[in-house]
Structure formats: C-alpha cells, structure tokens
N, C-alpha and C positions, 0 to 999 in steps of 0.2 A: 583364511578362506577367501576364494576369489569372488568378486562382485558379479552379480547376475545382470546381464543386459538383455533387454527385449527389443528387437528391431522389427518394425512393421513397415514393409516396403514392397510395392507390387512390381517394381523393376527387378528382374532376376539378377542381372549383372551387378547393379548397385548393391542389392541385398547380400549377394555372395561375397562381394569385395569387402563390405563392411564387416561381415562375419569373420573373414580371414584376418583382417587387421586387428579386430578386437581379441580374437583367440590368440594371436601372436603376442598381444599385450598382456595376456594372462587373465582375460575376462571369460566367464562362462556365458555363452550366448544362446538365446532362444530366438526363433524367427517366425514371422508370419507373412504371407503374401497379400493379405487384405485386412481391412480394419476389423471385421467381425471375428476372424480367427485370432487376431492379435488381442482383442479384448478377452476372449475366452482363455487364452494362454495366461494373460495377466491375472485373471481371477483364479486360475488353477494353481499357479505358483508365482507369488508376488515377486517381481524383479526389484533390483536396487535402482534401476534407471531405465527409461523407455525412450527409444528413438522412433519417430513416427513420421511417415510421409503425409502430406496433406491431401493431394489428389489421388484417390484410390477408389476402386469399384466396391460396391456393396455398402461400405461405410467409410466416409472420409475421415481425415485426421481430426477435424473438429468434433465429429461424432464420437470418435474414440476417446478424446479428452473429456467430453461431456459424460460419457458412461463411466469412465474411471473415477471421475469426481464424485459419483454417487455412492461409491463403495468405501467404507472406512479403511479397508486394507490397502487400497490403491490410491487414495486421494493425496497421500503424502509422498508418493513416488515422483522424483524429479522427471520432467517430461520435456524432451527436446524435439521440436519440429524439424523435419527435413523437407525441403521443397526447392523446386527450380524457380519458383516465383520470388521476386524481391520487392513486390509492391508494398508500400507502407500500410495499406489497408489490411493485407494478409498478416503482416507482422503484428499490427495493433490488435486485430481480432484475436489472434492466437494468444497474445500476452494477456489480454483482458479476460480470456477464458481460463487462465491459470497456467499457461505454458511457461517453462522456466528459461528456455533459450531457443535459438533459431539458427539453423545452419542452412545456408543457401547452396544448392548444388550448382556446379561441381565444387566439392571441398576436398582438401588434401588430408593425408593421414594425420598430420600433426594438429590440424584444426579440429578434427573429429576427437582425437584423444584428449586434447586440451579442454574441449567443451565438456566431455564426460567427467574428467578429473575435477574440473572446476565445480561442477554441479554436485558431485559426490562430497567434495570438501565442504561446500556450503551447507549441505544437509547435515553433515556431522557437526558443523559449527553452530547450527541453530539452537542446540540445547543451551549453549552459553547465553544466547540472547534471551531465551525463555526464562532462564534462571533469574536474570536481572529483572525482567518484567514481572515474574511471578512473586518476587520478593515484595513488590508493592501491593500485591493483593492481600497481604496480611493486614493492611490498613482498611481494606474494603469490607472484610467479612469478620463478624464477631464469633461466629459458630464454626468450630473446627471442621465438622463434617461438611459444612457448606463450602468452606475454603478448599477442602480436598476435592470436592466434586467439581468446582470451577477449575482448579488446577488440572484435573484429569481431562476435562473437556478441551482445554487449551493445548495440553501436551499431545493429545491425539490428533489435533488438527494440523494441516499443512500450512507452513508459513510461506506466503507468496512473495516473491521478489517483484516489486513494482518499480519500473524505471521512471526517471525524472520526466515530468510533464505527462505521464500516463494517467488517464482517467480511471478512478476506482469505481465510482458509480455516478450516475447522472441524476439531476433533479427530476423527480417524477417517476424514477424507477421504483418498483415495489421492493421494499427492504427484505433481503433474504438472510440477514444475520447482523451480528454486531462485530465490528472490526476492532481488534486490539493492535495498536501501532507499536511494533516491537522495536523498530529503529527507523530513523529518518524523520522527515517532516512532510505534512500534508496541509493543503489549504482547502477550504470550502468556500464556494462563491454562488451568488444568485445573479441572474441577468435582469437588468432593468428593462423597461419597455423600449428605451432608446438604444438598447444593445450594450450599454456599459456594464462592467462587472462590479459587483459589490462583494467584497470579501467578508464572509460571515465568521470565519475563524481560522486559526493556524494551530495545528496539532503536532506534538512531538512525541518521543518515545514514552510508552506507558499510558498514553491517552486512548480513549475509546471514541470511535466514530459510529454514528448512526443510532445513538441511544434514543433520541426522540422518535425516530421511525419505528424502532422496536417496541417501545413502551406504548405508543399510540396506535400501533398496528396500521400505520399509514405509509405512504410513499416517502422517499427521501426528499427533504425540503430544499436541498441545495446540491451542488455538484462538487465532488471531492476529487482533487488532483494532486499528484505527488510533486512537491517542491524540489525534492532530491530523491535519489534512489532509496527505496524504503523496503522494510520487511513487515508484512501484515499477516495477522492471524484472524481468520473468520470463524466466529462462534455461530453455528447455524441457528436459525430462529427457533426451530423445534426444540433443540437442546437447551437454549437459553430460557424458553418459556417453562420447560420442565424444571429447570434449576430455580427459577424465580418462584414457582408454585411450591416447591419443596422447602425452600429456605427463605422465609420472609425477611431475614436480616440482609440477605443479598439484594433483594428487591428494594428495600429501604435505602441502601447505600447507592444503588444505581439511580434512584429517584433524587437523591441529594445531588449527584453529579449532573442530572438533567436540570435541576433547579438552578444550580450554579451557572450552567451553560445559558439558560434562559435569561438570568439576571445580567450576565455579561453582554448578551445581545441587546437587552433593553438599554443598558448604559451606552453601548455603541450607537444605538439609534438616537438617543438624546444628544450625544456629542455631535453627531452629524447634523442634527437639526438646529442646534443652538450655538455650537462653538465656531469661532473664527477659523480661518485657514491655518494660522500659526498654532492655535490651540489644538486643532484636529491632528496636525502633523506631530506635535509634541506628544499627544496621547497615543498615537500610533507607534511612535518610537519607544515610548515607555512600555507599551504592551509587548512589543517585540523583545525588549530588554528583559522583561519578567519571564517571558516564555523561553528565551534562550538561556537564561541564568548567567548571562555575561554582558559586558558593556559593548561587545562588538558582535555583529551578525551580518549575514548576507541576505539581501532581498532585492529582487528586480524592481525597477522603477514602476513597471506596470502593476506589479503585485502591491506595492506600497500605495499606488494611486487607488486601487480597488479597496484596500484596507481603510484608507482615510477618506474615501468617497470624494475624490477630487481629480481634476484632469492631470495627465502626466506632465504637461508643461508647468502646471502649478506646483507639482511635486518637485521638479527640478529647481524651480526658482526658490521655493521655500527652503529646500535643503542647502542651496547655495547661500542664502541669507543666514541660516543656522551655522554654516561653516565659518562665514566671515565673522559672526558674533562669538565664535569660540565655543559653541554648544556641542558641535560634533566634528568629526573628521570623516571624510568620504574618499575611498579609493575603489574605483569601479563600482561593483554592487555591494561592497563591504562598507558598513557604517559603524563608526566607533563613537560612543557617547562620551564626551569630554566633561560636560558639566551637568550631572544628573539633577542636582538641586535646582538649577535655573530652569531646566526643562519641566520639572515637576511643578514649579511655581509659575509656569507660563500663564500670563493673563489672557483673558478672553477678548 
C-alpha cells in the first residue's frame, strides 16, 4: 500500500511540481493551497507524512504545525517544512516546535524524495527505540495495569528528533510535560549572575527530564540542551497527572527518581563549595564515567567546565596534569580514564 503524502503550499507551480514527482515515485498525494485547508485535510484523512510551506495566507506553517500537535491522530505524523528562507532563526523555531526536517527552496527531485524516505524510515524504526526504553519501565511500576497505562501513553506519543545543540526547554518555561530520552544525551544548565554556565545534569537513554517541574507544578528550573542528536518522547502534563492519580505506585517511583536527582545535585553543590580543583575535576570525570558506562566518553571543554564549575583554562590545565600523571588519555574531545582507582582516591 502506497504511503500518503500531504503537501501544503500556496505556490501553484511548486505544489503541482511536487505532486507530479511524488506520484511518479508511487506515493498517494493530497494537496492544499493554504494552511487552513491543509489542517482540515490532515484531520479528515491522516497522512503518513506532511510537507508544508512556512509563509502562507490565512494560516502559516508554524500555525499548521501547532494545530496538528494538538490532535493525537496527527501529532506523530512526520512534518517537513518547505521554505525559501534559510535563516537560522526560522530553522530553529520550526525544529523547536516539533518539525522533523527542513527543505530550503529550490530543492531538486532527489533531495525531496530522500527527505521523505528518510523520515518515513525513522518513523518505522522508532518502535525499536521504544521497545528498549519501555523494557526499563518494568522496574518503575509494580502494578501491571499501571505499567500498561504508561506504556500506552508513551507509544501513542510522537518521538521528536532533537539535533545537537538544540534547546529542548529553557529555564523559566512552564513545564508542559515529562520528557523520556529514548536515545542520545542531554545536558541541563543554569546561568550564574556573571553569565557563566553551571551544568546541573547529564542525561542518557531511558532517563526522564523535567520530573521536578511536573511534580511541583512549577517552571523548569534549568535549560535542557542536546549534547548530541537525540530522540525524545513527551508525555503531556495532563496525561501524566491522570496516570499519577490513578496509580499511586507510579507516583511513588517518580518521587524516588526526583529524590535521587535532588541528592545528586546536593552532592554536586558540596563538591563545588569545598573540593579543590583537582578533586572537582576527578569527581566530574567519575560522574561521566558512571553515566556513560564506559571508561571513554566525549565531552566539550566548555561543558566539562560547566560541570566542574571552573574556568575553561583551568579545565585544560588540569586535564593536561592528569594526562602527564597517567590518570587519563585525551584525544580531541574524547577522554579515556586510565587509572580509575587513583581518580577515585584523589585527595582534596
């Protein structure tokens, strides 16, 4: 059965050309000349993928994406923006709103087909990512019906692809849900009054982001940014609250996760306040080793400085000392721990 593509484009020539290309490639194509008509078509017959121009009359591409994200039947549909603009702001805004890809006009036939095929393959492959992450949920919930409910919520949600260095949410934003990190790594940071960054956490696959904001019903306390390309699943606040009310076991387990997170942050603050530079660096490297599950990992010098609460120049100098002493090896941004025991026993 051929895949259904919806194209929303106000330029008649571009729209008709794309329709011709896609039909020749074996796709079933529906089209709309403005955003409002496109949204109505998507609601009437859910497509497998949507191509949408940004600058349109009546309802622009951002408005289309926003409305589609409010419906469970369309939120998981891959969404590709088409635009003549190439400004970074447009790209970032679209991606932050949940767009999956971006094609800048004019594009050729192969660019168009490759983008569509890539997004459809990624959607099909998401189930494998889900399966891995959902396996871990068995440790979260004691009650079978609670586990089933949480699985159902996650499986029905769209997994967003977040590019490296893309902001997921900002400090002070009102929390709109709980994020499950399906793959990749994310850092959270707070800004000091002098403008320096303090890294409050690094998260990897199967970790949750925003537990504090959800349980306290407050704004996010820090800014979350992708350290590498990530796949994130957002569990909406309303669904999460309903789940927690129905299944106390789930609520208790999330409270445990929150308590562990708070304890880790308290330990981090104590280390920053009382540890020497060498001790802080050793603790930061040990934390990265535990989180990665391996003795080698990649981290930018600026991120390591934010994590250890020290200047980047101090990071470079301390890492050089550790390398000379045979504690680590360093190639570019990759650090390999050579002597774990000595790092662990680093004196203050």
